[in-house]
C-alpha positions in Angstrom: 41.9 -157.2 -1.4 40.1 -157.1 -4.5 36.3 -156.9 -5.3 34.8 -158.8 -8.3 31.4 -157.6 -9.4 28.9 -159.7 -11.2 26.4 -158.3 -13.6 22.8 -159.3 -12.7 21.7 -158.9 -16.5 23.3 -162.4 -17.4 21.7 -164.1 -14.2 18.4 -162.5 -15.2 18.5 -163.5 -19.0 19.3 -167.2 -18.0 16.3 -167.2 -15.3 14.0 -166.1 -18.0 15.0 -168.6 -20.6 14.9 -171.3 -17.9 11.2 -170.2 -17.2 10.2 -169.9 -20.6 11.7 -173.7 -21.3 9.7 -174.9 -18.1 6.5 -173.3 -19.3 6.8 -174.8 -22.7 7.7 -178.2 -21.4 4.6 -178.1 -19.0 2.3 -177.0 -21.9 3.6 -180.0 -24.3 2.9 -182.5 -21.4 -0.2 -181.4 -20.8 -1.2 -181.5 -24.3 0.3 -185.0 -24.7 -2.0 -186.1 -22.0 -5.1 -185.0 -23.6 -4.2 -186.9 -26.8 -2.7 -190.0 -25.4 -6.1 -191.4 -25.1 -7.3 -190.6 -28.8 -7.2 -193.5 -31.3 -5.8 -191.3 -34.2 -4.9 -194.1 -36.5 -7.4 -196.7 -35.5 -5.4 -199.3 -33.8 -6.6 -199.2 -30.3 -8.3 -202.2 -28.7 -10.3 -200.3 -26.4 -12.9 -198.7 -28.8 -16.0 -201.0 -29.1 -16.8 -200.7 -32.9 -20.0 -202.8 -32.7 -21.8 -199.9 -31.4 -23.6 -198.0 -34.3 -25.6 -195.0 -34.3 -28.7 -193.9 -36.4 -31.5 -191.4 -36.6 -33.9 -191.5 -33.6 -37.6 -190.3 -34.8 -38.8 -187.4 -32.8 -42.4 -187.5 -31.1 -45.0 -186.8 -33.6 -48.0 -185.6 -31.6 -46.7 -185.0 -27.9 -48.5 -183.6 -25.1 -46.5 -180.4 -25.6 -47.7 -180.1 -29.2 -51.3 -180.4 -28.1 -51.0 -178.0 -25.4 -49.5 -175.3 -27.8 -52.4 -176.2 -30.3 -54.8 -175.4 -27.6 -53.1 -172.2 -26.6 -53.2 -171.1 -30.4 -56.7 -172.1 -30.7 -57.9 -169.8 -27.7 -55.8 -167.0 -28.9 -57.5 -167.1 -32.5 -61.0 -167.5 -31.0 -61.0 -165.0 -28.4 -59.8 -162.1 -30.6 -62.5 -159.5 -31.6 -61.8 -159.5 -35.5 -63.5 -156.0 -35.8 -61.2 -154.4 -33.6 -58.0 -156.5 -34.5 -57.8 -154.9 -38.3 -54.3 -155.9 -39.5 -52.9 -156.4 -36.3 -51.3 -159.5 -35.3 -52.2 -161.5 -32.0 -49.2 -162.8 -29.6 -49.6 -165.9 -27.8 -47.4 -167.9 -25.0 -47.8 -171.2 -23.6 -46.3 -171.1 -19.9 -46.7 -174.8 -19.8 -44.3 -175.5 -22.6 -42.4 -172.5 -23.0 -43.4 -171.9 -26.5 -44.6 -168.6 -28.1 -45.5 -167.2 -31.4 -47.5 -164.7 -33.2 -50.7 -165.2 -35.3 -50.0 -162.9 -38.3 -53.4 -163.5 -40.3 -57.0 -164.5 -38.9 -59.7 -164.9 -41.5 -63.2 -165.9 -40.6 -65.5 -167.5 -43.3 -69.4 -168.9 -42.9 -69.6 -172.0 -44.9 -72.5 -174.8 -44.3 -73.7 -173.1 -41.3 -70.4 -173.2 -39.4 -68.1 -170.2 -38.4 -64.5 -171.2 -39.0 -61.4 -169.1 -38.6 -58.3 -169.7 -40.8 -54.9 -168.5 -39.5 -51.0 -168.5 -39.9 -48.9 -168.6 -36.9 -45.2 -168.9 -35.6 -44.0 -171.1 -33.0 -40.8 -170.4 -31.1 -40.0 -173.5 -29.0 -36.8 -175.3 -27.8 -36.9 -177.2 -31.2 -36.8 -174.1 -33.2 -38.9 -171.6 -35.1 -41.8 -173.0 -37.3 -44.5 -171.5 -39.4 -48.0 -173.4 -39.2 -51.4 -172.9 -40.7 -54.6 -173.8 -39.1 -58.3 -173.6 -38.8 -60.5 -173.6 -35.7 -64.4 -173.8 -36.1 -67.4 -173.1 -33.8 -69.1 -175.8 -32.8 -72.9 -176.4 -32.2 -72.3 -176.2 -28.4 -70.5 -172.9 -28.9 -67.0 -174.2 -28.4 -64.1 -173.8 -30.8 -62.6 -176.7 -32.0 -59.3 -176.9 -33.9 -59.8 -178.7 -37.2 -56.4 -178.2 -38.9 -52.8 -177.2 -37.4 -50.3 -178.0 -40.1 -46.5 -177.1 -40.3 -45.5 -175.4 -43.2 
């Protein structure tokens, strides 16, 4: 009786080649599924070409912007300028999530009114912006924001 031994290396290499081929075919089929719904050449009747897009104007003066303006006004009007020196004043509005830093406050007295000119940043979900503004003391002792302009 004669025993014939087979080498396992030939079996392993054909198994590896088969596994690689199957993986490549599976990958190719899954990618084909992703691209089969794309209309690469504009020939599909499934696309509604009557729909058009355009620019939508954002809100000009929302409640959130007014809330931020009030928060900035309160920060500017409540600071003691004699103690502030050249420091900046941080502010945050928990209602809108906006925050910023008032970097310059200059107080001036004109025509019997006390006004404070300032510059501030506003960090919000819309991005970061720089503003200049003015708040003035009214006859009743309240501060009123008279200017708040994005730079």
